[in-house]
N, C-alpha and C positions, 0 to 999 in steps of 0.2 A: 540255311534251309536246304540248299543243294547237297551239302555233305550228309545231312540226315537222310534225305531221300535216297542217296547213293547206297547207304547202308540198308535201306528197306526194300529196294527193288528186287524182284525175283530174278532168277537166272534167265528166265524167258524174256523179261523186260529189258535186261541188260544186253541181250543178243538180238532183239527184235529188229527186223528189217522193214523200213518204210517202202512204199511203192514208188519207184522212180518216176512213174507217169504222174501219180498224184502230187509228187513233189514238184513236178514241172508246171502245175496249173497256174502258178503265179506268172509264168512266162507266157503261156498261151492266152491268158486273159488280158494282156497288154493291148491297148488300143491299136487297131490296124494290123494285129498279128494274124497271119494266115496259118491256121493250125492243121497239120496232118498228123498230129501227135496222138491224142486220145482216140480210142476206138468208139467214137460217139455217133449214134444215129443222127440223121438229119431231122431237126424238129419240124421242118416244113412238111414232112410226110406223116407226122403223127396224126392219128385218126381222132382228132379232138371232138368233133361233133358226134361221132359214133360212140366214143367213150362217155361223153356227157349223157347221151341217150341211155347208155347202160347203167349210169349212176342212178337212174330212176328206181332201181331195185331197192335203194335205201328207203324210199317212201312205202314200199310194199313189205319189205322184210327187215326193216330197221331194228325192231325189237330183238330179233334173233342175231343179226350179223353185227350188231354193236356189242354183243356179249363175247366172252371168251369162247374160243373155238377149240376143236380137237387139235392136238399137236400134229397129227398126220396130215391134216389139210381139210378144207371145206369139201364135204362129200359130193355135192353136185359138180364142182370143178374137177375132182378126181375122176368122176364117172365120165365127164366129157373127155378128159385127157386119155383115159383108157380106150375110148372109142376112136378118138382123132389120131392117136399115135399108133394104132394097131398096124397099119401098113408098114411103118418103119420098124416097129417092135417085132413084127412077125406074128402077132396074135394080140388079142385084147388082154390087157393087164388086169390082174386081180387087185382089189383095193389095198390089200396088205403088201403089195409089191410097189406101191406108189407112195411117195412122200413129197408134199409141197414145201418148198423152202423159201427163205427170204433171199432171193438172188441165187444164182448157181454157185457163187463163191461159197455159200453156206454148205452146199453139197460137199465140197472139198473139205471144209472145216469139220463137218460131222463125220465124214469118212475117216479123216485123220484121227479124230477122237476114238472112233471105233476100232481102228486097226493099228495105229502107230504107238510104239513106245519110243522114247528119246533114244536116238542112235540107230533106229531101224532105217532101212534103205528103201527108196522109191526109184523106179526106173522111169525115165521120161525122155522125150525127144529133146534134142538140143540143136537149135534154139527152141524155146517153148514159151507159153504164156506166163509172164512173170508174176501175175496175180495168184496163179495156182501154186507155183513153186514157193512164192513168198509165204503163203499160208502153211505149206508143208514144212518149210524151214522153221517157222515159228513153233511148230509142233515137235521140233527136234529131228526132222528127217535129214538124212544124207542122200546124195543123189548119184545114181549110175546113169550116165547119159549115152544116147544113141544118136548118131548123125542121121540126117535126112537127105533125100534127093527129090526129084520131081514127083515120085510116087510115095512120098512120106517116109516114115521111119524105116531104116534099113534093118528089118526084123531078123534077117539072116545072121546078124551080129549078136543077137540076144543069147543063144545057148552058151557060147564061150564066155560072154560077159557074166552070165548068171553062175556058171560053173566056177569061175574064178572067185566070184564073190562068196559063194557058199563054202568053197574050200578054205576061205580065210575066216570062216565062222560068222559071217554076216547074215542077217535076216532080211530078206526082201519081202515086203508086204504087198505092194501093188505096182502095176504099170500104169502110168498116166499118158493118155494119148488124145490128141485133138484130131479126129478122123476126117472131118470135112472142112475144107477151106481154112487150113491151119493158121493159127495166130502164133507167130507173125508171118509164116512162110507163104500162105495162100494155097498150098498144095493139098491134094487128097491122098489118103492112104488107099492103095489099090486093093482090089478084092482078093487077089492071091496073097498079098501080105496080111490082110485081115484074117484070112483063114489060117495062115501060118502062125500069126500072133496068138490066136486062140489055142492052137495045138501046143505051143510053147508054154503058155500060161497053165494049161491043163497038166502038162507033163511035170511042171515044177510046183503046182499048187499055189500059184500067185494070182491075186485078183487083178482086174483091169478096171480102171475108171475111164469110160468112154465119154469124153467131153464134146458135146455137139451143139453149141449155141448158134452156129452159122449154117447148119445143114438145110434149113428151110429156105435159105436165101441163095438158091442156085440159079445162075444165069443161063447156063447151057450144060450139055452133057447128061448122061444117064445117072440117076441116083444109085449109089453103091449100097449093098446090104449093110445094115448096122451090125456091129459086133454082137450086140445084145440078141438080135434075131437069130444069129448062128450059134450062140452059146448053149451048150447042152449040159454044162456043169454048174451053172449058177454062179459063175465067177465074175460076171460083168455087172458093173453099176453104170447105168446110162444117165447122163445129166444134160438138161437143156433148160431153156428160159424163154420168157415172153419179152425179154429186153430188146431183142433184135427184130421181132415180128409184131410187136405192139408198141411198147415204149419202156425204156429202162426205169422210169420213175415208178412203175408199178412194184418193182422189186419182187416179182412173183416168178418162181422157177420151180422145177420139179426134178426128181430122180426116180429111176426104176431099178429094181434089183431083187435078188432073192429075199423072200419075206423075213428071213432071220437077220440079214445085215440091215435091212430097212428098219426093222424093229429096234436094233441097237442104235442106229442113227437117230431114230425118233426119241428114244429115251434121253440121249444127249441133248437133243433139241429142246426137250422139256426144261432143262436147266439153263438153256441159252437164251431163248426168247419166248418160251411157252408155246407160241404158235405164230405163224405168219399172219399179218393183218387180215382178219376175217372180212372186214369191209372191202378191202382191195381185192381179195380173192373172189368175193361175191360179184363185184363189179366186172372183174375179168371174166368170170363165168357168164354173166349176163351178156357181155360183149360177144362172147363165143356163141351163146345160145341163140342170139339174134342173127347169127350168120355173118357177123362182121369180120371175124378172123378169116374165114374162107373167101369172102368177097374182097377184102381189102389187101390180103397178103400178095396177090398178083400185082397190085399197084406198087407195093413196097419193093418187090423184086424188080419190076420194070424200072422204077425210079433209081434204084442202086445200080442196075445194069448200065443205065445211061451215064451215071457218075463214074463207074468203072471205065466205060469207054472214053469218057472225057479225060480221065487221068492217063489212060493208055495213049491217047492221041497227043496229049501234052508231052509225055515222056518221049515218044517217038519224034516229036517236033523239036524239042529243045535239048535233050540229053545227048552228050557225045557218045556215040555207039561204041567207040573203041575203049571207053573208060568206065561205062556204067552198064550193068546187066540186071535183068529181072525176068520173072515168069508171069505171064498174064493170068490172074486168078479166074476161075470159072464161077466164082461166087464169093460170099463173105464180104469182108470189109477192108482187106489189106493188100498192099504191095510190099515185097521184101526186095530192097535194092542193094546190090553189091557194087562197090566202087573200089576195086583193088588199088592199094597204095594211098588211099585218101582216108585218114583217120576220121571216123564218123563224129566223135566228140568235138574234134577241132572244126569239122565242117558245120556242126550245129552252131557253134559260136559265131561263125561267119554268116550262117543262114539267119540267125536271130537278129543280127545287125541289119539284115534286109527284110525283117519282119516275116520270117518263115520258120516254122517249128516242126520237128519230127522226133522220133525216138531212136537214139543210137542203139546199135545191135547188141552191145555188150550187156544191156539190161535183161536180155532174153536168154542169157546163158547162166544157168544156176551154178555152174562151176566157176564162172567168171573168167573162162579161158578162151573165149571166142568173140566173134562179132565186131572186131576192131574196125573193119572197113565196110560194115553193113549197117543198114538202118531200115526202120519200118515206117511206111506212110499209109495213113488211113484215107480212103477216097470218098467216104460217105458223108462227111460233115460239111466241108467247104462247098460253096456254090461253084457251078461250072466256070464262071469268070474268075473266081478266086483260085480255083485249081490251076487254070491255065497260067495265071500270073505267078502263083506260088512256085510252080515247076520251073517257070522261066527264071525266076530269081534264084532258085536253088541251083539251076544249071550255071548261072553266072557265078555263084559261090564256088562250085566245083571247078570252074575254069580258072580260078585264082590259084589253084594248086598246080605246081609245075610237075 
C-alpha cells in the first residue's frame, strides 16, 4: 500500500513540511511537563461566562446563523471590525476591504493562492513565525531573508537584496513582516523602518503582508502606526485575529486590504471552506456588541503583563548573565533567548529530562541556516509558580554545558 501511495502523492505532498511545534505536542503533554513551547493563551483568562452569554444569540438568530453564510464574512461582525479597528487602520474600512477567515493562518494561505506561483520568492524576517513560512513553502515559495535587531527588520538591506534577486530573473511577490511583538523575537518594527519599508515596496511594486496578532496585547510603550494606515498604494494586506484577545478556539480572524486582492482571496476561500463558521462569527459579534471585548481586553493585557514580569524576574534570578541574553518584550507572548555556545536542540533534550520544554531557534529560520544557539519561550501559558520552577530547571540544564 505504501508503494502505491508513493506513486500517487502530488509533488506538494512529497515536499510538505509539518509544523515543528505541532510535532512537539506529544512532548509537552507528558505529565508534569512545564511547557514554554507553544504560543498558547492562558485558559484561566478565557472569558467563559461572557462568551456563554453571547451564545444566547443562537436562540434569537438560530434560523439564520445555522445556515450557510457569505464567504466574505458575517456582515454584523464585519461592520463591528470596521468601526473597532478604525484607529489602527487610519480610517473605517469598507465592507469590500474586509474578509473574515478561519484563523489568521488562512489569510496567509489565501494570499499565497492569490499571489504565488511555485518558485516565486517571498521576503521575510529571519527568524520568523514558522507557521507562516511553512504555509508559504507548501505553496512553492522560496525565501529571501532579512536579519533583525531590537527595532525589527533591517529594512535598509532590502534594496540591494531585491536588486540582486531581480537581476537573477526572480519574481518577488510580497514581503511578510510581524510588526508588533514579533514572533519569536518579541521586538517592534520602528516607525522609521515602517515608513522606509513602504517606500521600498512602492518602488519595486511588491505587496506587504502585515501580520499583527499581538498588537492588541501591549504592556507598555506607545502604539506605532500600522503599515496599512500609512499605505497610499494599496500594497498592504493587514491580518489579525481573535485568538489572542478572546480565545483561539473561536478560529475567527480577519484581514484588510485593497478590495481587488480581498476579492481574489475570497474566491479562493469559496473553494477552501465556503465560509468561516457563521455560528461562531455570530457569537463573537454578540460578544463584541455586548461590550465584552472592550471591557475584558484590559484584563487580558494586565494578566499577561504580570506573566511577562514573572518570567523576566525568573530569568534575572536564575539565568547566568554571562551566558544567556534576551530582550524584555513590551507585549505579545514570547521571549527570544540567546545562549552562545550552547546548542538549543541539545539543551532541549536535557531540559525535557527535567520536564521543561521550549522551541529551538532553528525552527524559525526558513532557510535553515540560523538559530543554533537560540530558543523561544512563551510566557503566557504556564502558571507563575511553574514559570519560576521551569526557568530554574532550565538554568540547571544550561549549567551542565561547559
